[in-house]
N, C-alpha and C positions, 0 to 999 in steps of 0.2 A: 522418436523427437527427444532429445536432449533436454536437460533442466531448464535451461535458458530459451530453450524453444517453446517449452509450454509453457513458461510465467509470459512469455512475448505475448503467445495465444490469448490467453484467459487475462491478461492487464485489456488488449485486442477486444477479445467480448463484452468486458465490463463494459469499456467505454464505449463501445455501440451500443448497450442496452441503455446506459445513459442518457447516449444523445439518442436515443428514439424517443423517449420517455416525454410526456405531456409538460408543460410550467405549473401545469396545477398540481404534478406527482413529484415535481422538484422545490416545490414549495419547502423552506424552511421550516422543518418543525424537529421533536424531538431524537429522533433513529430514521429518519426515512433515506431514501436514494443519495438523497444528497450528504449529507450529515456519514452514511455507512463512506462514500467515494471520500469525502474530507479525510478520515478516519484511514483509507490506505492511501492516501496521496501523504499524507503525516509520516505512515511510518516508512513508506519506499523512501521518501525524501532522506530519513533517518537513518534507513540503512546505507544508502548512499553515500552521505556524510562520513559515517563510522567505518564502511568502505576506507573512503579515500583516505582518511585521518589514519589509517592502519597503514596504507601504503607511502603515507609519507614519513612512518615512522614517528608520530606523531599522538599524542595523549590528547582526549577527550572524555571529559566524563559522562556516562549513558543519563538518560534520561532518568531522575529518582520519580517512586512514588507507585501507585497503583497503576496499572492498566486502564480501569474503570477514568479514573483521574486525568489519565493523558490521552486515551480518549476523547473525555469530556472539555481537556482545552483544544485540542485540536478541531472538534466541531465550532468551539466559539471562534476561534480563530479565521474560522470557513463563514462564518457571518458575513453577507453582502457581496461577497466574492462568487462570481456565476460558474454555475455547473462546467460552462467551456472553459473556464481559465483551469478547473480542475481538474478536468481531462485531462487537458494540455499537460498539465505538470505532473501527473499520473504519469502521462507517455514518456515526458522527456525523462526523469526519476528512471520509468525500466528502462531506456535506451543507456542511459550511464551505467548502469547496475549490469546490464550485460554486458557492456562496453567491459568494461572491468572483469565480468567471469571471463571475458573471451582474451585480453589482456595477458592475464596474471592466474593464478593456477587459485581458483575458489577456494579448493582443501587446505591451504597457507594464511589465510584470509580469518582469526578467528575473531570474532565479535561479541558484545555484549549489550543487549537493545536495552536493556535498561538494568538499573544498579539490583545487583544481586542475581540476576537471571541466569542462567546456563547459559555456560559458552555454544555460539555456535561457528563453524566454519561457513562461510559465504556458499560455498554448495548444500549445505543441511538448511541456510537460511532462504534461500531461491526455492527449495521444495516449500517447505513451510510459506513461505508468500502465495505461490504459485496456489495451495491447496486451500488456501485463507481465501484468497479470492475467488476462486473457484465456490467455495460456500456460502460467501457473502452473496455472490451474483445469484445461486440456487435458491435461497433463502427470498431476497428481493423478490424474482422471479414468482415466485410459489405464494409470496405477498399481495403482490398485485393480481397475481391471478383470482387470491379468494377474494379481494377487494370486488371485481367483475363479476362476482357470483351472487 
């Protein structure tokens, strides 16, 4: 399986996991499944915007600040948004990201995901995003299993 195939499979698994959770498990908290989902949606949508701006030969200042603060802002912005709406957004952003990778050479799309961050090719970013989502999924599954014990 290629990079975008792995990313799409992992996004699908993550969304299915979220959709399998009870309403109680998805209640808003400091850093629970819904907040992790919101964080992933924020980053995936950001990657799409940055790649699209690059392809249009336009400029866009990447977000500034610490990842912790950017994640907190993403969680705050998700308050009141349903998990179903967030999974739809994650799937949509992933389709757009995969489409960009299939239509353009992801080695030639270079992105700065936040001010001062190292530059990444879209290929590198796809690999990192897949691992990031997979690791969050693993941690959420483990955390929920520990709660049941």
